[in-house]
C-alpha positions in Angstrom: 1.3 12.5 -1.1 1.4 14.5 -4.3 3.6 15.7 -6.9 2.2 19.3 -6.6 3.2 21.0 -3.2 -0.3 22.0 -2.8 -1.5 18.3 -2.6 0.7 15.9 -0.5 1.1 12.1 -0.9 -2.5 10.2 -0.5 -1.8 6.7 0.9 -3.0 4.0 -1.5 -6.2 2.5 -0.8 -5.6 -1.2 -0.5 -5.9 -3.5 2.7 -3.0 -3.8 4.8 -2.9 -7.5 5.6 0.9 -8.0 6.3 3.7 -5.7 7.1 7.6 -6.1 7.5 9.2 -3.7 10.0 12.4 -2.0 9.0 14.7 -1.5 12.1 15.2 2.2 13.0 18.8 2.6 13.7 20.0 6.0 15.5 22.4 8.1 13.9 24.4 11.0 14.7 22.1 14.3 14.5 22.9 17.3 12.6 21.7 20.9 13.0 18.0 20.4 12.6 15.1 22.0 13.9 14.4 20.1 17.1 11.6 20.2 19.7 10.6 17.6 22.0 7.0 19.0 23.2 5.3 18.5 19.7 1.5 19.1 19.9 -1.1 17.3 18.1 -4.7 18.6 17.5 -7.6 16.5 16.2 -10.5 17.7 14.3 -13.8 16.0 13.1 -13.5 12.8 15.5 -15.2 11.9 18.8 -13.2 11.8 22.0 -12.2 8.1 21.8 -10.9 8.5 18.1 -9.0 11.8 19.1 -7.3 10.1 22.0 -6.4 7.0 19.9 -5.1 9.5 17.0 -2.9 11.5 19.5 -1.6 8.4 21.1 -0.6 6.7 17.8 1.2 10.0 16.5 3.0 10.7 19.9 4.6 7.2 19.8 5.4 7.4 16.3 7.0 10.9 16.4 9.3 9.6 19.6 10.1 6.8 17.4 11.0 8.7 14.2 12.9 11.4 16.2 14.9 8.8 18.1 15.9 7.0 14.7 17.0 10.2 13.1 17.7 12.6 15.7 15.3 15.1 14.2 11.9 16.2 15.6 9.0 18.0 14.1 8.3 21.6 15.0 5.0 23.3 15.7 1.5 21.9 16.1 0.5 19.2 13.8 -3.3 19.4 13.0 -5.1 16.2 12.2 -8.6 16.5 10.3 -11.0 13.9 9.8 -13.0 14.5 6.7 -16.4 13.5 6.7 -19.0 12.7 3.7 -20.2 16.1 4.0 -17.0 17.7 3.3 -14.7 18.0 0.1 -11.4 16.3 0.8 -10.0 18.3 -2.0 -10.8 21.6 -0.3 -9.1 20.4 2.9 -5.9 19.4 1.2 -5.9 22.3 -1.3 -5.7 20.3 -4.5 -7.1 17.3 -6.4 -7.1 14.1 -4.5 -6.9 10.5 -6.2 -9.9 8.3 -5.7 -7.8 5.7 -4.3 -6.4 7.7 -1.5 -7.6 7.7 2.0 -5.1 10.2 3.6 -2.8 13.2 2.9 -0.3 15.2 4.3 0.2 18.9 3.7 3.7 20.0 4.9 3.3 23.6 4.5 0.3 23.4 7.1 1.6 20.6 9.2 -1.6 19.0 8.4 -2.8 15.4 8.1 -6.1 14.8 6.5 -7.8 11.4 6.7 -11.2 10.2 5.3 -13.4 9.8 8.6 -13.7 6.1 9.4 -17.4 6.8 10.4 -18.2 7.7 6.7 -15.5 6.0 4.8 -14.3 2.5 6.0 -10.6 2.7 5.3 -10.5 -1.1 5.4 -6.9 -1.1 7.2 -5.2 -0.3 10.3 -5.6 3.4 11.3 -2.1 3.4 13.1 -0.5 2.5 9.8 -2.2 5.4 7.8 -1.3 7.9 10.5 2.3 6.7 10.7 2.7 7.0 7.1 1.4 10.7 6.6 3.4 11.6 9.7 6.5 10.3 8.1 5.7 12.4 5.1 6.0 15.4 7.5 9.0 14.2 9.1 10.7 14.0 5.8 9.9 17.3 4.8 11.2 18.7 8.1 14.4 16.9 7.1 14.8 18.6 3.6 13.3 22.0 4.8 10.2 21.6 2.6 12.4 21.1 -0.6 11.0 18.5 -2.9 12.8 15.0 -3.2 12.0 12.2 -5.6 8.6 10.9 -5.0 9.8 7.3 -4.6 11.9 8.4 -1.8 9.0 10.1 0.0 6.6 7.1 -0.4 9.3 4.6 0.4 10.4 6.5 3.4 6.8 6.8 4.7 6.3 3.1 4.3 9.5 2.1 5.9 8.6 4.4 9.0 4.9 2.9 8.9 6.2 -0.5 8.9 4.4 -1.2 5.6 4.8 -4.3 3.3 1.4 -5.4 2.0 0.3 -8.9 1.4 0.6 -9.5 -2.2 3.1 -6.8 -3.0 5.6 -9.5 -4.2 3.2 -10.6 -6.7 2.6 -7.2 -8.0 6.2 -6.5 -8.6 6.7 -10.0 -10.1 4.0 -9.6 -12.5 5.3 -6.2 -13.4 8.7 -7.8 -14.1 7.3 -10.9 -15.9 5.2 -8.5 -18.3 8.0 -5.8 -18.9 5.9 -3.1 -16.8 8.2 -2.0 -14.1 7.7 1.6 -13.6 11.1 3.6 -13.7 11.7 5.5 -10.4 11.6 8.8 -12.1 8.1 8.2 -13.3 6.8 7.7 -10.0 6.6 11.4 -9.6 3.4 11.2 -11.3 1.8 8.5 -9.1 -1.3 10.8 -8.3 -2.5 10.6 -11.9 -2.0 6.7 -11.9 -4.8 4.2 -11.6 -5.3 2.1 -8.6 -3.4 -0.9 -9.8 -0.4 1.2 -11.2 -0.4 3.3 -8.0 0.1 0.1 -5.9 2.9 -1.1 -8.1 4.4 2.4 -7.6 4.1 2.2 -3.9 5.7 -1.3 -3.8 8.6 -0.4 -6.0 9.2 2.7 -3.7 9.3 0.6 -0.6 11.9 -1.5 -2.3 13.8 1.2 -3.6 14.1 2.9 -0.2 14.9 -0.4 1.4 17.6 -0.8 -1.1 19.0 2.8 -0.4 19.0 2.2 3.4 20.8 -1.4 2.9 23.6 0.3 0.9 23.9 3.8 2.7 22.0 3.7 5.9 20.5 6.6 7.7 23.6 8.6 7.7 23.4 8.6 4.0 19.7 9.5 4.0 20.3 12.3 6.3 23.3 13.6 4.5 21.1 13.6 1.3 18.4 15.5 3.0 20.8 18.0 4.4 22.2 18.8 1.0 18.6 19.1 -0.4 17.8 21.6 2.6 20.9 23.6 1.7 19.4 24.0 -2.0 21.4 21.2 -3.8 19.7 19.4 -6.6 19.0 15.9 -6.5 22.0 14.5 -8.5 24.6 16.5 -6.8 22.9 15.8 -3.2 22.9 12.0 -4.1 26.4 11.7 -4.9 27.7 13.8 -2.1 25.8 11.6 0.3 26.4 8.3 -1.2 29.3 8.5 -3.6 27.0 7.1 -6.3 25.5 8.4 -9.4 21.6 8.9 -9.2 20.8 7.8 -12.6 23.1 4.8 -11.9 21.1 4.1 -8.7 18.0 4.0 -10.7 19.3 1.6 -13.3 20.8 -0.4 -10.7 17.5 -0.9 -8.9 15.7 -1.9 -11.9 18.4 -4.5 -12.3 18.1 -5.5 -8.7 14.2 -6.1 -9.0 14.3 -7.8 -12.3 16.9 -10.3 -10.8 15.1 -10.7 -7.6 11.5 -11.3 -9.2 12.6 -13.5 -12.2 11.4 -17.0 -12.6 14.6 -18.7 -11.4 14.3 -16.5 -8.1 10.8 -17.3 -7.7 11.3 -21.0 -8.0 14.2 -20.8 -5.7 12.2 -18.9 -3.1 10.6 -21.6 -0.5 8.0 -19.2 0.7 6.8 -17.9 -2.7 6.9 -21.5 -4.1 4.7 -22.9 -1.3 2.2 -19.9 -1.7 2.2 -20.6 -5.5 1.6 -24.4 -4.9 -1.4 -23.4 -2.4 -2.8 -21.1 -4.9 -2.5 -23.6 -7.8 -4.2 -26.3 -5.4 -7.1 -23.8 -4.5 -7.5 -22.9 -8.3 -7.5 -26.6 -9.1 -10.0 -27.6 -6.5 -12.4 -24.8 -7.5 -12.2 -25.9 -11.1 -12.8 -29.6 -10.2 -15.9 -28.6 -8.0 -17.3 -26.4 -10.9 -16.8 -29.3 -13.3 -18.4 -31.6 -11.0 -21.3 -29.6 -10.4 -21.7 -29.0 -14.1 -21.7 -32.6 -14.8 -24.2 -33.3 -11.9 -26.5 -30.6 -13.4 -26.1 -32.3 -16.7 -27.2 -35.7 -15.4 -30.2 -34.2 -13.7 -31.3 -32.7 -17.0 -30.8 -35.9 -18.7 -33.0 -37.9 -16.1 -35.7 -35.2 -16.2 -35.7 -35.6 -20.1 -35.7 -39.4 -19.8 -38.6 -39.3 -17.1 -40.8 -37.2 -19.5 -40.1 -39.5 -22.4 -40.7 -42.7 -20.7 -43.3 -41.9 -18.2 -46.3 -42.8 -20.5 -44.8 -46.3 -21.1 -44.4 -46.8 -17.3 -48.1 -46.3 -16.4 -50.1 -49.4 -15.4 -52.4 -51.0 -18.0 -56.1 -51.8 -17.6 -55.4 -55.4 -16.4 -52.9 -54.1 -13.8 -55.4 -51.6 -12.3 -56.7 -52.5 -8.8 -60.0 -54.5 -8.7 -63.3 -52.7 -7.9 -65.2 -54.1 -5.1 -69.0 -54.4 -5.4 -71.5 -53.8 -2.5 
């Protein structure tokens, strides 16, 4: 995952708490490289992690190949990068701090920060599927570059990703006028963590929008035209009959319409989430105010004890009588 070809697409470092699966629909295969006996090799992992990795990737590749009619070629090498190694040296370029994995298509390489040294805080299967999907799209395009939002959106669709809170991230961007134009997502590797997460969320929505409108056939036709050396604008038009610049404008209109206040209030799920959050905030504020009030009372009582204590001591006549021998 990266704009330079030497560094490909690191996956965003945020917890995966919720995902939405996109149905993978079979479509007619074209003349693509095809191989059913794809081999995976794993480095930097113990036998248990290596077996888990190969199992995840084998199942994911079968699903991707069945969906598109396209299989990867050659051996895919998976490298788990430990704390004593430089991730940049493994992937051949500068890697963002917020990334946990990357795919290098020219080498059929998936590099992942080792879970032993860098707890990734999310489902390993999702990370591996995401990076394998990058290699898969590169196989479709013959290693020719496509828009970054399409790369990340494609990977998230095939990794069944939609993270808890992404709706809120996009809504906040809409409310504050900070929606990232799709063309600017090409520079996501230079983004800060929060902006990168917004870019990924928008990429997911844009790819879902594309598949809703044009399906897998449209995507494969676009990739085929890119593979043949076509530019983005011409390939997009041939595959969809739509203008690429027009799609970008339509997408911005789509998300600003979907995430405006009226749409938000009309969405029962989001409304209930907002009410729950508002109740929790109110509860926390009330608890804080009550605790502050109790502390104030305790301080006042302590001051009163100090001031009035001398007047509450017993006088000489009230003292207990002495008994003589």
